[in-house]
Backbone atoms as SQL, in Angstrom:
CREATE TABLE atoms (id INTEGER PRIMARY KEY, chain TEXT, resi INTEGER, resn TEXT, atom TEXT, x REAL, y REAL, z REAL);
INSERT INTO atoms VALUES
  (1, 'A', 1, 'MET', 'N', 18.362, 58.002, -62.682),
  (2, 'A', 1, 'MET', 'CA', 17.777, 59.562, -62.271),
  (3, 'A', 1, 'MET', 'C', 17.502, 60.394, -63.363),
  (4, 'A', 2, 'LYS', 'N', 16.233, 60.653, -63.515),
  (5, 'A', 2, 'LYS', 'CA', 15.838, 61.526, -64.492),
  (6, 'A', 2, 'LYS', 'C', 15.776, 62.803, -64.216),
  (7, 'A', 3, 'PHE', 'N', 16.595, 64.020, -64.835),
  (8, 'A', 3, 'PHE', 'CA', 16.351, 65.310, -64.568),
  (9, 'A', 3, 'PHE', 'C', 15.354, 66.096, -65.331),
  (10, 'A', 4, 'HIS', 'N', 14.394, 66.757, -64.461),
  (11, 'A', 4, 'HIS', 'CA', 13.193, 67.331, -65.379),
  (12, 'A', 4, 'HIS', 'C', 13.356, 68.912, -65.272),
  (13, 'A', 5, 'THR', 'N', 13.623, 69.535, -63.782),
  (14, 'A', 5, 'THR', 'CA', 13.439, 70.822, -63.714),
  (15, 'A', 5, 'THR', 'C', 14.724, 71.453, -63.489),
  (16, 'A', 6, 'ARG', 'N', 14.932, 72.667, -64.321),
  (17, 'A', 6, 'ARG', 'CA', 16.038, 73.150, -64.273),
  (18, 'A', 6, 'ARG', 'C', 15.679, 74.879, -63.596),
  (19, 'A', 7, 'LYS', 'N', 16.627, 75.325, -62.905),
  (20, 'A', 7, 'LYS', 'CA', 16.411, 76.562, -62.227),
  (21, 'A', 7, 'LYS', 'C', 17.668, 77.708, -62.211),
  (22, 'A', 8, 'LEU', 'N', 17.460, 78.571, -62.515),
  (23, 'A', 8, 'LEU', 'CA', 18.534, 79.705, -62.753),
  (24, 'A', 8, 'LEU', 'C', 18.757, 80.508, -61.102),
  (25, 'A', 9, 'ILE', 'N', 19.934, 80.313, -60.711),
  (26, 'A', 9, 'ILE', 'CA', 20.025, 80.844, -59.108),
  (27, 'A', 9, 'ILE', 'C', 20.234, 82.249, -59.630),
  (28, 'A', 10, 'LYS', 'N', 19.242, 82.987, -58.655),
  (29, 'A', 10, 'LYS', 'CA', 18.945, 84.747, -58.801),
  (30, 'A', 10, 'LYS', 'C', 19.478, 85.120, -57.605),
  (31, 'A', 11, 'PRO', 'N', 19.547, 86.564, -57.482),
  (32, 'A', 11, 'PRO', 'CA', 20.089, 87.326, -56.347),
  (33, 'A', 11, 'PRO', 'C', 18.971, 86.861, -55.049),
  (34, 'A', 12, 'GLY', 'N', 17.676, 86.853, -55.335),
  (35, 'A', 12, 'GLY', 'CA', 16.469, 86.460, -54.263),
  (36, 'A', 12, 'GLY', 'C', 16.933, 85.320, -53.627),
  (37, 'A', 13, 'ASP', 'N', 17.580, 83.972, -54.337),
  (38, 'A', 13, 'ASP', 'CA', 17.801, 82.750, -53.836),
  (39, 'A', 13, 'ASP', 'C', 19.079, 82.435, -53.149),
  (40, 'A', 14, 'LEU', 'N', 19.760, 83.765, -52.852),
  (41, 'A', 14, 'LEU', 'CA', 20.983, 83.610, -51.948),
  (42, 'A', 14, 'LEU', 'C', 20.763, 84.046, -50.528),
  (43, 'A', 15, 'ASN', 'N', 21.870, 83.221, -49.908),
  (44, 'A', 15, 'ASN', 'CA', 21.981, 83.226, -48.385),
  (45, 'A', 15, 'ASN', 'C', 22.761, 84.728, -48.152),
  (46, 'A', 16, 'ALA', 'N', 23.203, 84.458, -46.818),
  (47, 'A', 16, 'ALA', 'CA', 24.174, 85.926, -46.444),
  (48, 'A', 16, 'ALA', 'C', 25.658, 85.504, -46.833),
  (49, 'A', 17, 'ASN', 'N', 25.792, 84.220, -47.318),
  (50, 'A', 17, 'ASN', 'CA', 27.247, 84.046, -47.773),
  (51, 'A', 17, 'ASN', 'C', 27.272, 83.978, -49.366),
  (52, 'A', 18, 'ASN', 'N', 26.226, 84.563, -49.882),
  (53, 'A', 18, 'ASN', 'CA', 26.075, 84.927, -51.475),
  (54, 'A', 18, 'ASN', 'C', 26.028, 83.435, -52.102),
  (55, 'A', 19, 'SER', 'N', 25.657, 82.222, -51.523),
  (56, 'A', 19, 'SER', 'CA', 25.370, 81.031, -52.185),
  (57, 'A', 19, 'SER', 'C', 23.970, 80.733, -51.953),
  (58, 'A', 20, 'LEU', 'N', 23.561, 79.698, -52.816),
  (59, 'A', 20, 'LEU', 'CA', 22.319, 79.120, -52.811),
  (60, 'A', 20, 'LEU', 'C', 21.639, 78.742, -51.475),
  (61, 'A', 21, 'PHE', 'N', 20.594, 79.671, -50.928),
  (62, 'A', 21, 'PHE', 'CA', 19.982, 79.345, -49.690),
  (63, 'A', 21, 'PHE', 'C', 19.506, 77.921, -49.818),
  (64, 'A', 22, 'GLY', 'N', 19.952, 77.112, -48.672),
  (65, 'A', 22, 'GLY', 'CA', 19.324, 75.907, -48.737),
  (66, 'A', 22, 'GLY', 'C', 17.839, 75.781, -48.519),
  (67, 'A', 23, 'GLY', 'N', 17.139, 76.726, -47.717),
  (68, 'A', 23, 'GLY', 'CA', 15.641, 76.472, -47.664),
  (69, 'A', 23, 'GLY', 'C', 14.907, 76.622, -49.318),
  (70, 'A', 24, 'ALA', 'N', 15.551, 77.596, -50.099),
  (71, 'A', 24, 'ALA', 'CA', 14.867, 77.896, -51.367),
  (72, 'A', 24, 'ALA', 'C', 15.006, 76.384, -52.041),
  (73, 'A', 25, 'LEU', 'N', 16.240, 75.864, -51.948),
  (74, 'A', 25, 'LEU', 'CA', 16.492, 74.368, -52.610),
  (75, 'A', 25, 'LEU', 'C', 15.517, 73.415, -52.336),
  (76, 'A', 26, 'LEU', 'N', 15.294, 73.406, -51.037),
  (77, 'A', 26, 'LEU', 'CA', 14.477, 72.584, -50.492),
  (78, 'A', 26, 'LEU', 'C', 13.127, 72.467, -50.832),
  (79, 'A', 27, 'LYS', 'N', 12.586, 73.808, -50.842),
  (80, 'A', 27, 'LYS', 'CA', 11.481, 74.257, -51.417),
  (81, 'A', 27, 'LYS', 'C', 10.890, 73.640, -52.817),
  (82, 'A', 28, 'TRP', 'N', 12.167, 73.998, -53.909),
  (83, 'A', 28, 'TRP', 'CA', 12.195, 73.469, -55.026),
  (84, 'A', 28, 'TRP', 'C', 11.795, 71.967, -55.302),
  (85, 'A', 29, 'ILE', 'N', 12.952, 71.340, -54.329),
  (86, 'A', 29, 'ILE', 'CA', 12.558, 69.903, -54.560),
  (87, 'A', 29, 'ILE', 'C', 11.231, 69.421, -53.988),
  (88, 'A', 30, 'ASP', 'N', 10.842, 69.616, -52.840),
  (89, 'A', 30, 'ASP', 'CA', 9.637, 69.399, -52.393),
  (90, 'A', 30, 'ASP', 'C', 8.450, 69.765, -53.445),
  (91, 'A', 31, 'GLU', 'N', 8.463, 70.568, -54.297),
  (92, 'A', 31, 'GLU', 'CA', 7.484, 70.985, -55.030),
  (93, 'A', 31, 'GLU', 'C', 7.746, 70.025, -56.255),
  (94, 'A', 32, 'GLU', 'N', 9.009, 69.935, -56.643),
  (95, 'A', 32, 'GLU', 'CA', 9.115, 68.945, -57.812),
  (96, 'A', 32, 'GLU', 'C', 8.648, 67.536, -57.652),
  (97, 'A', 33, 'ALA', 'N', 8.898, 67.022, -56.572),
  (98, 'A', 33, 'ALA', 'CA', 8.807, 65.680, -55.827),
  (99, 'A', 33, 'ALA', 'C', 7.446, 65.647, -55.637),
  (100, 'A', 34, 'GLY', 'N', 6.786, 66.446, -55.196),
  (101, 'A', 34, 'GLY', 'CA', 5.142, 66.391, -55.053),
  (102, 'A', 34, 'GLY', 'C', 4.543, 66.363, -56.262),
  (103, 'A', 35, 'ILE', 'N', 4.968, 67.183, -57.274),
  (104, 'A', 35, 'ILE', 'CA', 4.234, 67.005, -58.500),
  (105, 'A', 35, 'ILE', 'C', 4.340, 65.495, -59.129),
  (106, 'A', 36, 'TYR', 'N', 5.543, 65.270, -58.929),
  (107, 'A', 36, 'TYR', 'CA', 6.050, 63.819, -59.755),
  (108, 'A', 36, 'TYR', 'C', 5.129, 62.780, -58.928),
  (109, 'A', 37, 'ALA', 'N', 5.139, 62.812, -57.791),
  (110, 'A', 37, 'ALA', 'CA', 4.081, 62.179, -56.919),
  (111, 'A', 37, 'ALA', 'C', 2.455, 62.298, -57.330),
  (112, 'A', 38, 'MET', 'N', 2.161, 63.111, -57.589),
  (113, 'A', 38, 'MET', 'CA', 0.792, 63.623, -57.930),
  (114, 'A', 38, 'MET', 'C', 0.800, 62.772, -59.312),
  (115, 'A', 39, 'THR', 'N', 1.441, 63.026, -60.162),
  (116, 'A', 39, 'THR', 'CA', 1.369, 62.485, -61.408),
  (117, 'A', 39, 'THR', 'C', 1.425, 60.936, -61.279),
  (118, 'A', 40, 'LYS', 'N', 2.171, 60.028, -60.875),
  (119, 'A', 40, 'LYS', 'CA', 2.380, 58.893, -60.614),
  (120, 'A', 40, 'LYS', 'C', 1.254, 58.158, -59.811),
  (121, 'A', 41, 'LEU', 'N', 0.700, 58.859, -58.789),
  (122, 'A', 41, 'LEU', 'CA', -0.388, 58.152, -58.019),
  (123, 'A', 41, 'LEU', 'C', -1.700, 58.713, -58.761),
  (124, 'A', 42, 'GLU', 'N', -1.934, 59.681, -59.619),
  (125, 'A', 42, 'GLU', 'CA', -2.999, 60.344, -60.285),
  (126, 'A', 42, 'GLU', 'C', -3.775, 60.999, -59.215),
  (127, 'A', 43, 'SER', 'N', -3.232, 61.750, -58.568),
  (128, 'A', 43, 'SER', 'CA', -4.090, 62.406, -57.073),
  (129, 'A', 43, 'SER', 'C', -3.378, 63.739, -56.895),
  (130, 'A', 44, 'LYS', 'N', -4.122, 64.758, -56.924),
  (131, 'A', 44, 'LYS', 'CA', -3.790, 65.756, -55.971),
  (132, 'A', 44, 'LYS', 'C', -3.680, 65.973, -54.591),
  (133, 'A', 45, 'GLN', 'N', -4.298, 64.794, -53.970),
  (134, 'A', 45, 'GLN', 'CA', -4.088, 64.683, -52.822),
  (135, 'A', 45, 'GLN', 'C', -3.122, 64.062, -51.942),
  (136, 'A', 46, 'VAL', 'N', -1.780, 64.527, -52.239),
  (137, 'A', 46, 'VAL', 'CA', -0.597, 63.805, -51.582),
  (138, 'A', 46, 'VAL', 'C', 0.257, 64.955, -50.644),
  (139, 'A', 47, 'VAL', 'N', 0.970, 64.545, -49.698),
  (140, 'A', 47, 'VAL', 'CA', 1.358, 65.258, -48.833),
  (141, 'A', 47, 'VAL', 'C', 3.154, 64.483, -48.695),
  (142, 'A', 48, 'THR', 'N', 3.882, 65.310, -48.408),
  (143, 'A', 48, 'THR', 'CA', 5.209, 64.888, -47.948),
  (144, 'A', 48, 'THR', 'C', 5.125, 64.543, -46.607),
  (145, 'A', 49, 'LYS', 'N', 5.620, 63.277, -46.322),
  (146, 'A', 49, 'LYS', 'CA', 5.596, 62.504, -44.974),
  (147, 'A', 49, 'LYS', 'C', 6.995, 62.788, -44.481),
  (148, 'A', 50, 'TYR', 'N', 8.366, 62.319, -45.252),
  (149, 'A', 50, 'TYR', 'CA', 9.317, 62.121, -44.845),
  (150, 'A', 50, 'TYR', 'C', 10.566, 62.502, -45.804),
  (151, 'A', 51, 'MET', 'N', 11.530, 63.152, -45.301),
  (152, 'A', 51, 'MET', 'CA', 12.822, 63.344, -46.038),
  (153, 'A', 51, 'MET', 'C', 13.789, 62.789, -45.201),
  (154, 'A', 52, 'SER', 'N', 14.686, 62.107, -45.753),
  (155, 'A', 52, 'SER', 'CA', 16.041, 61.401, -44.964),
  (156, 'A', 52, 'SER', 'C', 16.944, 62.444, -44.783),
  (157, 'A', 53, 'GLU', 'N', 17.954, 61.731, -44.122),
  (158, 'A', 53, 'GLU', 'CA', 19.204, 62.968, -44.144),
  (159, 'A', 53, 'GLU', 'C', 19.471, 63.649, -45.293),
  (160, 'A', 54, 'ILE', 'N', 19.791, 64.965, -45.281),
  (161, 'A', 54, 'ILE', 'CA', 20.055, 65.756, -46.509),
  (162, 'A', 54, 'ILE', 'C', 21.529, 65.818, -46.506),
  (163, 'A', 55, 'ASN', 'N', 22.066, 65.760, -47.745),
  (164, 'A', 55, 'ASN', 'CA', 23.556, 65.868, -47.719),
  (165, 'A', 55, 'ASN', 'C', 24.060, 67.136, -48.889),
  (166, 'A', 56, 'PHE', 'N', 24.387, 68.257, -48.181),
  (167, 'A', 56, 'PHE', 'CA', 24.686, 69.385, -49.050),
  (168, 'A', 56, 'PHE', 'C', 26.028, 69.196, -49.405),
  (169, 'A', 57, 'ALA', 'N', 26.293, 68.764, -50.756),
  (170, 'A', 57, 'ALA', 'CA', 27.823, 68.374, -50.899),
  (171, 'A', 57, 'ALA', 'C', 28.498, 69.413, -51.538),
  (172, 'A', 58, 'SER', 'N', 27.976, 70.434, -52.206),
  (173, 'A', 58, 'SER', 'CA', 28.591, 71.781, -52.719),
  (174, 'A', 58, 'SER', 'C', 27.618, 72.972, -52.736),
  (175, 'A', 59, 'SER', 'N', 28.137, 73.910, -52.966),
  (176, 'A', 59, 'SER', 'CA', 27.323, 75.226, -53.020),
  (177, 'A', 59, 'SER', 'C', 27.116, 75.695, -54.375),
  (178, 'A', 60, 'SER', 'N', 26.071, 76.430, -54.548),
  (179, 'A', 60, 'SER', 'CA', 25.711, 76.891, -55.765),
  (180, 'A', 60, 'SER', 'C', 25.823, 78.567, -55.817),
  (181, 'A', 61, 'LYS', 'N', 26.141, 79.233, -56.743),
  (182, 'A', 61, 'LYS', 'CA', 26.094, 80.623, -56.580),
  (183, 'A', 61, 'LYS', 'C', 25.333, 81.156, -57.777),
  (184, 'A', 62, 'GLN', 'N', 24.890, 82.608, -57.475),
  (185, 'A', 62, 'GLN', 'CA', 24.235, 83.329, -58.533),
  (186, 'A', 62, 'GLN', 'C', 24.706, 83.176, -59.925),
  (187, 'A', 63, 'GLY', 'N', 23.814, 82.824, -60.699),
  (188, 'A', 63, 'GLY', 'CA', 23.884, 82.568, -62.243),
  (189, 'A', 63, 'GLY', 'C', 24.256, 81.149, -62.588),
  (190, 'A', 64, 'ASP', 'N', 24.482, 80.460, -61.834),
  (191, 'A', 64, 'ASP', 'CA', 24.330, 78.879, -61.911),
  (192, 'A', 64, 'ASP', 'C', 23.130, 78.466, -62.539),
  (193, 'A', 65, 'VAL', 'N', 23.039, 77.449, -63.188),
  (194, 'A', 65, 'VAL', 'CA', 21.604, 76.854, -63.716),
  (195, 'A', 65, 'VAL', 'C', 22.013, 75.483, -62.988),
  (196, 'A', 66, 'ILE', 'N', 20.944, 75.078, -62.412),
  (197, 'A', 66, 'ILE', 'CA', 20.968, 73.366, -61.583),
  (198, 'A', 66, 'ILE', 'C', 19.729, 72.941, -62.004),
  (199, 'A', 67, 'GLU', 'N', 19.792, 71.579, -61.962),
  (200, 'A', 67, 'GLU', 'CA', 18.894, 70.558, -62.127),
  (201, 'A', 67, 'GLU', 'C', 18.376, 69.528, -61.179),
  (202, 'A', 68, 'ILE', 'N', 17.116, 69.533, -61.215),
  (203, 'A', 68, 'ILE', 'CA', 16.718, 68.561, -59.965),
  (204, 'A', 68, 'ILE', 'C', 16.468, 67.355, -60.603),
  (205, 'A', 69, 'GLY', 'N', 16.872, 66.229, -59.965),
  (206, 'A', 69, 'GLY', 'CA', 16.688, 65.031, -60.683),
  (207, 'A', 69, 'GLY', 'C', 15.841, 64.110, -59.508),
  (208, 'A', 70, 'LEU', 'N', 15.009, 63.040, -59.978),
  (209, 'A', 70, 'LEU', 'CA', 14.121, 62.309, -59.067),
  (210, 'A', 70, 'LEU', 'C', 14.173, 60.862, -59.573),
  (211, 'A', 71, 'GLN', 'N', 14.216, 59.911, -58.629),
  (212, 'A', 71, 'GLN', 'CA', 14.501, 58.413, -59.040),
  (213, 'A', 71, 'GLN', 'C', 13.582, 57.616, -58.157),
  (214, 'A', 72, 'PHE', 'N', 12.386, 56.974, -58.808),
  (215, 'A', 72, 'PHE', 'CA', 11.538, 56.224, -58.318),
  (216, 'A', 72, 'PHE', 'C', 12.633, 55.102, -57.228),
  (217, 'A', 73, 'GLU', 'N', 11.947, 54.812, -55.889),
  (218, 'A', 73, 'GLU', 'CA', 12.501, 53.877, -54.952),
  (219, 'A', 73, 'GLU', 'C', 11.688, 52.840, -54.723),
  (220, 'A', 74, 'SER', 'N', 10.700, 53.252, -54.439),
  (221, 'A', 74, 'SER', 'CA', 9.584, 51.895, -53.766),
  (222, 'A', 74, 'SER', 'C', 8.201, 52.602, -53.735),
  (223, 'A', 75, 'ILE', 'N', 7.282, 51.679, -53.403),
  (224, 'A', 75, 'ILE', 'CA', 5.963, 51.871, -53.109),
  (225, 'A', 75, 'ILE', 'C', 5.250, 51.123, -52.123),
  (226, 'A', 76, 'GLY', 'N', 4.684, 52.039, -51.454),
  (227, 'A', 76, 'GLY', 'CA', 3.921, 51.201, -50.217),
  (228, 'A', 76, 'GLY', 'C', 2.143, 51.162, -50.499),
  (229, 'A', 77, 'ARG', 'N', 1.762, 50.911, -49.552),
  (230, 'A', 77, 'ARG', 'CA', 0.041, 50.852, -49.521),
  (231, 'A', 77, 'ARG', 'C', -0.536, 52.224, -49.693),
  (232, 'A', 78, 'THR', 'N', -0.004, 53.309, -49.156),
  (233, 'A', 78, 'THR', 'CA', -0.553, 54.432, -49.130),
  (234, 'A', 78, 'THR', 'C', 0.555, 55.619, -49.639),
  (235, 'A', 79, 'SER', 'N', 1.913, 54.856, -49.982),
  (236, 'A', 79, 'SER', 'CA', 3.062, 55.917, -49.915),
  (237, 'A', 79, 'SER', 'C', 3.752, 55.606, -51.480),
  (238, 'A', 80, 'ILE', 'N', 4.587, 56.602, -51.642),
  (239, 'A', 80, 'ILE', 'CA', 5.406, 56.415, -52.789),
  (240, 'A', 80, 'ILE', 'C', 7.041, 56.906, -52.436),
  (241, 'A', 81, 'THR', 'N', 8.020, 56.421, -52.636),
  (242, 'A', 81, 'THR', 'CA', 9.266, 56.947, -52.252),
  (243, 'A', 81, 'THR', 'C', 10.286, 57.444, -53.370),
  (244, 'A', 82, 'PHE', 'N', 10.912, 58.582, -53.311),
  (245, 'A', 82, 'PHE', 'CA', 11.692, 59.003, -54.338),
  (246, 'A', 82, 'PHE', 'C', 13.278, 59.075, -53.879),
  (247, 'A', 83, 'SER', 'N', 14.302, 59.179, -54.525),
  (248, 'A', 83, 'SER', 'CA', 15.661, 59.724, -54.198),
  (249, 'A', 83, 'SER', 'C', 15.971, 60.919, -55.114),
  (250, 'A', 84, 'CYS', 'N', 16.815, 62.008, -54.769),
  (251, 'A', 84, 'CYS', 'CA', 16.598, 63.174, -55.350),
  (252, 'A', 84, 'CYS', 'C', 18.401, 63.391, -55.339),
  (253, 'A', 85, 'GLU', 'N', 18.574, 64.145, -56.452),
  (254, 'A', 85, 'GLU', 'CA', 19.885, 64.656, -56.764),
  (255, 'A', 85, 'GLU', 'C', 19.817, 65.875, -57.381),
  (256, 'A', 86, 'VAL', 'N', 20.475, 67.118, -56.880),
  (257, 'A', 86, 'VAL', 'CA', 20.526, 68.407, -57.382),
  (258, 'A', 86, 'VAL', 'C', 21.795, 68.449, -58.104),
  (259, 'A', 87, 'ARG', 'N', 22.294, 68.903, -59.074),
  (260, 'A', 87, 'ARG', 'CA', 23.442, 68.941, -59.613),
  (261, 'A', 87, 'ARG', 'C', 23.441, 70.568, -60.722),
  (262, 'A', 88, 'ASN', 'N', 24.792, 70.902, -60.855),
  (263, 'A', 88, 'ASN', 'CA', 25.030, 72.013, -61.452),
  (264, 'A', 88, 'ASN', 'C', 24.734, 71.792, -63.052),
  (265, 'A', 89, 'ILE', 'N', 24.041, 72.382, -63.908),
  (266, 'A', 89, 'ILE', 'CA', 23.916, 71.574, -65.067),
  (267, 'A', 89, 'ILE', 'C', 24.969, 71.512, -65.902),
  (268, 'A', 90, 'PHE', 'N', 25.911, 72.233, -65.880),
  (269, 'A', 90, 'PHE', 'CA', 27.185, 72.494, -66.736),
  (270, 'A', 90, 'PHE', 'C', 28.491, 71.677, -66.225),
  (271, 'A', 91, 'SER', 'N', 28.536, 72.049, -64.706),
  (272, 'A', 91, 'SER', 'CA', 29.934, 71.164, -64.296),
  (273, 'A', 91, 'SER', 'C', 29.573, 69.632, -63.781),
  (274, 'A', 92, 'LYS', 'N', 27.806, 69.410, -63.833),
  (275, 'A', 92, 'LYS', 'CA', 27.731, 68.154, -63.184),
  (276, 'A', 92, 'LYS', 'C', 27.836, 67.898, -61.837),
  (277, 'A', 93, 'LYS', 'N', 28.504, 68.968, -61.210),
  (278, 'A', 93, 'LYS', 'CA', 28.954, 68.562, -59.848),
  (279, 'A', 93, 'LYS', 'C', 27.514, 68.625, -58.916),
  (280, 'A', 94, 'VAL', 'N', 27.651, 67.479, -58.056),
  (281, 'A', 94, 'VAL', 'CA', 26.291, 67.483, -57.304),
  (282, 'A', 94, 'VAL', 'C', 26.148, 68.573, -56.254),
  (283, 'A', 95, 'ILE', 'N', 25.179, 69.126, -56.106),
  (284, 'A', 95, 'ILE', 'CA', 24.850, 70.152, -54.809),
  (285, 'A', 95, 'ILE', 'C', 24.259, 69.400, -53.583),
  (286, 'A', 96, 'ILE', 'N', 23.236, 68.781, -54.000),
  (287, 'A', 96, 'ILE', 'CA', 22.611, 68.027, -52.818),
  (288, 'A', 96, 'ILE', 'C', 21.971, 66.650, -53.112),
  (289, 'A', 97, 'SER', 'N', 21.977, 65.627, -52.351),
  (290, 'A', 97, 'SER', 'CA', 21.722, 64.383, -52.434),
  (291, 'A', 97, 'SER', 'C', 20.495, 64.044, -51.317),
  (292, 'A', 98, 'ILE', 'N', 19.510, 63.316, -51.549),
  (293, 'A', 98, 'ILE', 'CA', 18.559, 63.018, -50.481),
  (294, 'A', 98, 'ILE', 'C', 18.093, 61.238, -50.822),
  (295, 'A', 99, 'ASP', 'N', 18.598, 60.604, -50.142),
  (296, 'A', 99, 'ASP', 'CA', 18.296, 59.045, -50.186),
  (297, 'A', 99, 'ASP', 'C', 16.781, 58.691, -50.539),
  (298, 'A', 100, 'LYS', 'N', 15.891, 59.432, -49.602),
  (299, 'A', 100, 'LYS', 'CA', 14.241, 59.156, -49.563),
  (300, 'A', 100, 'LYS', 'C', 13.621, 60.379, -49.113),
  (301, 'A', 101, 'ILE', 'N', 12.667, 60.427, -50.187),
  (302, 'A', 101, 'ILE', 'CA', 11.513, 61.350, -49.923),
  (303, 'A', 101, 'ILE', 'C', 9.937, 60.604, -50.182),
  (304, 'A', 102, 'VAL', 'N', 9.572, 60.707, -49.104),
  (305, 'A', 102, 'VAL', 'CA', 8.146, 59.883, -49.083),
  (306, 'A', 102, 'VAL', 'C', 6.938, 60.919, -49.214),
  (307, 'A', 103, 'PHE', 'N', 6.047, 60.527, -49.950),
  (308, 'A', 103, 'PHE', 'CA', 4.931, 61.025, -49.951),
  (309, 'A', 103, 'PHE', 'C', 3.629, 59.962, -49.936),
  (310, 'A', 104, 'VAL', 'N', 2.491, 60.506, -49.283),
  (311, 'A', 104, 'VAL', 'CA', 1.628, 59.638, -48.777),
  (312, 'A', 104, 'VAL', 'C', 0.182, 60.334, -49.529),
  (313, 'A', 105, 'LYS', 'N', -0.450, 59.527, -50.038),
  (314, 'A', 105, 'LYS', 'CA', -1.896, 60.028, -50.451),
  (315, 'A', 105, 'LYS', 'C', -2.980, 60.048, -49.397),
  (316, 'A', 106, 'ILE', 'N', -3.612, 61.090, -49.277),
  (317, 'A', 106, 'ILE', 'CA', -4.617, 61.288, -47.715),
  (318, 'A', 106, 'ILE', 'C', -5.814, 61.562, -48.837),
  (319, 'A', 107, 'ASP', 'N', -6.781, 61.520, -47.638),
  (320, 'A', 107, 'ASP', 'CA', -8.351, 61.591, -48.126),
  (321, 'A', 107, 'ASP', 'C', -8.631, 63.162, -47.633),
  (322, 'A', 108, 'GLU', 'N', -9.950, 63.439, -47.637),
  (323, 'A', 108, 'GLU', 'CA', -10.598, 64.742, -46.999),
  (324, 'A', 108, 'GLU', 'C', -10.114, 65.104, -45.787),
  (325, 'A', 109, 'HIS', 'N', -10.013, 64.058, -44.589),
  (326, 'A', 109, 'HIS', 'CA', -9.522, 64.326, -43.673),
  (327, 'A', 109, 'HIS', 'C', -8.073, 64.305, -43.098),
  (328, 'A', 110, 'GLU', 'N', -7.221, 64.445, -43.990),
  (329, 'A', 110, 'GLU', 'CA', -5.666, 64.367, -44.311),
  (330, 'A', 110, 'GLU', 'C', -5.605, 63.108, -43.323),
  (331, 'A', 111, 'GLN', 'N', -6.212, 62.056, -43.663),
  (332, 'A', 111, 'GLN', 'CA', -5.560, 60.563, -43.405),
  (333, 'A', 111, 'GLN', 'C', -5.157, 59.798, -44.341),
  (334, 'A', 112, 'PRO', 'N', -3.920, 58.861, -44.017),
  (335, 'A', 112, 'PRO', 'CA', -3.591, 58.009, -45.162),
  (336, 'A', 112, 'PRO', 'C', -4.755, 57.201, -45.969),
  (337, 'A', 113, 'VAL', 'N', -4.782, 57.075, -47.105),
  (338, 'A', 113, 'VAL', 'CA', -5.618, 55.991, -47.774),
  (339, 'A', 113, 'VAL', 'C', -4.877, 55.468, -48.884),
  (340, 'A', 114, 'PRO', 'N', -5.268, 54.047, -48.986),
  (341, 'A', 114, 'PRO', 'CA', -4.356, 53.504, -50.191),
  (342, 'A', 114, 'PRO', 'C', -4.731, 54.003, -51.563),
  (343, 'A', 115, 'HIS', 'N', -3.694, 53.881, -52.336),
  (344, 'A', 115, 'HIS', 'CA', -3.599, 54.752, -53.602),
  (345, 'A', 115, 'HIS', 'C', -3.831, 53.544, -54.770),
  (346, 'A', 116, 'GLU', 'N', -3.958, 52.322, -54.409),
  (347, 'A', 116, 'GLU', 'CA', -3.981, 51.251, -55.242),
  (348, 'A', 116, 'GLU', 'C', -3.105, 50.868, -56.557),
  (349, 'A', 117, 'LYS', 'N', -2.028, 51.557, -56.275),
  (350, 'A', 117, 'LYS', 'CA', -1.090, 51.536, -57.405),
  (351, 'A', 117, 'LYS', 'C', 0.138, 50.358, -56.995),
  (352, 'A', 118, 'THR', 'N', 0.517, 50.154, -58.249),
  (353, 'A', 118, 'THR', 'CA', 1.761, 49.164, -57.894),
  (354, 'A', 118, 'THR', 'C', 2.837, 49.273, -59.018),
  (355, 'A', 119, 'VAL', 'N', 3.816, 48.644, -58.794),
  (356, 'A', 119, 'VAL', 'CA', 5.168, 49.012, -59.439),
  (357, 'A', 119, 'VAL', 'C', 4.721, 48.766, -61.253),
  (358, 'A', 120, 'GLU', 'N', 4.280, 47.658, -61.312),
  (359, 'A', 120, 'GLU', 'CA', 3.709, 47.075, -62.468),
  (360, 'A', 120, 'GLU', 'C', 3.012, 48.240, -63.203),
  (361, 'A', 121, 'ASN', 'N', 1.939, 48.579, -62.392),
  (362, 'A', 121, 'ASN', 'CA', 0.807, 49.548, -63.159),
  (363, 'A', 121, 'ASN', 'C', 1.241, 50.945, -63.437),
  (364, 'A', 122, 'LEU', 'N', 2.421, 51.433, -62.594),
  (365, 'A', 122, 'LEU', 'CA', 2.972, 52.774, -62.623),
  (366, 'A', 122, 'LEU', 'C', 3.919, 52.498, -63.869),
  (367, 'A', 123, 'GLY', 'N', 4.325, 51.412, -64.354),
  (368, 'A', 123, 'GLY', 'CA', 5.403, 51.274, -65.392),
  (369, 'A', 123, 'GLY', 'C', 6.611, 51.880, -64.765),
  (370, 'A', 124, 'LEU', 'N', 6.866, 51.707, -63.512),
  (371, 'A', 124, 'LEU', 'CA', 8.437, 51.784, -62.558),
  (372, 'A', 124, 'LEU', 'C', 9.009, 50.814, -62.620),
  (373, 'A', 125, 'ILE', 'N', 10.212, 51.072, -62.344),
  (374, 'A', 125, 'ILE', 'CA', 11.078, 49.839, -61.693),
  (375, 'A', 125, 'ILE', 'C', 12.059, 50.395, -60.640),
  (376, 'A', 126, 'ALA', 'N', 11.819, 49.708, -59.501),
  (377, 'A', 126, 'ALA', 'CA', 12.664, 50.093, -58.185),
  (378, 'A', 126, 'ALA', 'C', 14.143, 49.741, -58.522);
C-alpha cells in the first residue's frame, strides 16, 4: 500500500460527535482514487463505478493527521480496481479500509469504453 495524500483534520471536517465526518473522508478517498485512476489510465474521463463495504475501524479527532493509501488490485477491459486504507500518520492506527474501489473509463456519452491498458504496460503488480 502506498500512502500519498495527507490531511489535517480541522473543525469543518467534524461531525456532531466531534470526530471526523465519514462523508468528508469518503470524499477525500474518492478524489485521491480518481486522480490515481486518471494517471494510470492516462485519461480524465473516468468515473467511480463501485465501492465495496466500508469498514470504519477507528475515529479521528481534530488536529490528527491522516494519510490515504491506495493499492492496485486488478484491471478489466474498461475498469481499474484499487483497495484503500486510511490511517493516522503518527499512531499508524487504521481509520477506514475499503477492499475495492472500481473506476471505469467513459466516452463523451458517459458509456464505458476500453482503456487498452494491461498490468504489464501500467507497470503494476496485482
